[in-house]
N, C-alpha and C positions, 0 to 999 in steps of 0.2 A: 558364319561369324560376321558380325557387323564390320563395315569398313574401318571405323575408328578403332575398334579393338584389334583388328588385323594390323593396322598401322602401328599401334602401340606395341604389339608383340614383335614386329620387325625391328622397331627402335630398340627395344630391350635386348634383342638378340644381336643387333649391331654393336651395342655397347659392351656386351659380354663375349664378343668374338664367337658367336654361335651358340652360346649357352646362357640360360637364365641364371641370374644371381640367386643365392639362397633367399635374399630379401624379397626379390620379385616373386619367387615361388610361394613364400609364406604370405605376402601381402596381397598378391593378385591372382594367383593360380592355385590356391590351397585346395580348391574343389576338384582339380584335375588329378587323376591318379598318376603315379610316377611314370608308368609306361606311356601315357599320353604326352607328358612333358618331354620325354626322350624322343618320342616320335616327331613332335614339332621341331625340336632342336635338330634332329637328323635331316628332316626335310629342308629346313633352312640352310643347313650346311651343303646339302646336295644342290640346291638352287643357287645360292649366293657365294659359296666359297670354292 
């Protein structure tokens, strides 16, 4: 994952308290399957919360 995309993901998760907003999923991560989105959210929570 490119650094700028990783930074964007972290900012979205910071704003959503560890969860992507529905808008973020629709607009930016529509290509990701739901289990991948959950995996990213869970990893963020493990590391930062």
